[in-house]
One Martini backbone bead per residue (centre of mass of N, CA, C, O) as a GRO file, in nm:
protein
   42
    1MET     BB    1  18.066  -5.651   9.682
    2LYS     BB    2  18.142  -5.928   9.565
    3ALA     BB    3  18.058  -5.858   9.278
    4VAL     BB    4  18.265  -5.637   9.228
    5ILE     BB    5  18.524  -5.804   9.280
    6ALA     BB    6  18.464  -6.004   9.052
    7GLN     BB    7  18.458  -5.788   8.824
    8ILE     BB    8  18.750  -5.703   8.850
    9ARG     BB    9  18.875  -5.982   8.790
   10THR     BB   10  18.728  -6.016   8.502
   11GLY     BB   11  18.789  -5.726   8.377
   12SER     BB   12  19.111  -5.748   8.490
   13PRO     BB   13  19.381  -5.926   8.406
   14LEU     BB   14  19.593  -5.761   8.550
   15LEU     BB   15  19.479  -5.767   8.837
   16ALA     BB   16  19.438  -6.077   8.863
   17LYS     BB   17  19.743  -6.145   8.830
   18ALA     BB   18  19.854  -5.974   9.067
   19GLU     BB   19  19.697  -6.135   9.275
   20THR     BB   20  19.799  -6.428   9.203
   21ASP     BB   21  20.109  -6.329   9.249
   22GLY     BB   22  20.106  -6.142   9.523
   23LYS     BB   23  20.108  -5.810   9.466
   24MET     BB   24  19.791  -5.812   9.556
   25THR     BB   25  19.470  -5.701   9.695
   26ILE     BB   26  19.130  -5.756   9.669
   27VAL     BB   27  18.898  -5.533   9.839
   28GLY     BB   28  18.654  -5.445  10.058
   29ALA     BB   29  18.487  -5.113  10.118
   30VAL     BB   30  18.376  -4.854  10.344
   31TYR     BB   31  18.290  -4.512  10.290
   32LYS     BB   32  18.259  -4.243  10.522
   33ILE     BB   33  18.199  -3.917  10.477
   34ALA     BB   34  18.124  -3.786  10.761
   35SER     BB   35  18.400  -3.925  10.900
   36GLY     BB   36  18.635  -4.072  10.716
   37THR     BB   37  18.585  -4.376  10.719
   38VAL     BB   38  18.729  -4.706  10.688
   39THR     BB   39  18.578  -5.031  10.606
   40PHE     BB   40  18.683  -5.342  10.605
   41LEU     BB   41  18.606  -5.640  10.447
   42PRO     BB   42  18.602  -5.997  10.466
   0.00000   0.00000   0.00000
């Protein structure tokens, strides 16, 4: 998961800048299809 978040930051300068500017936060999460729950990772 951490590798995917890092890839998003390096692959999208627009998203990386928005995060750096405090306009958004990139976080990891797991979606369980069976229950419909989303668990955000620290």
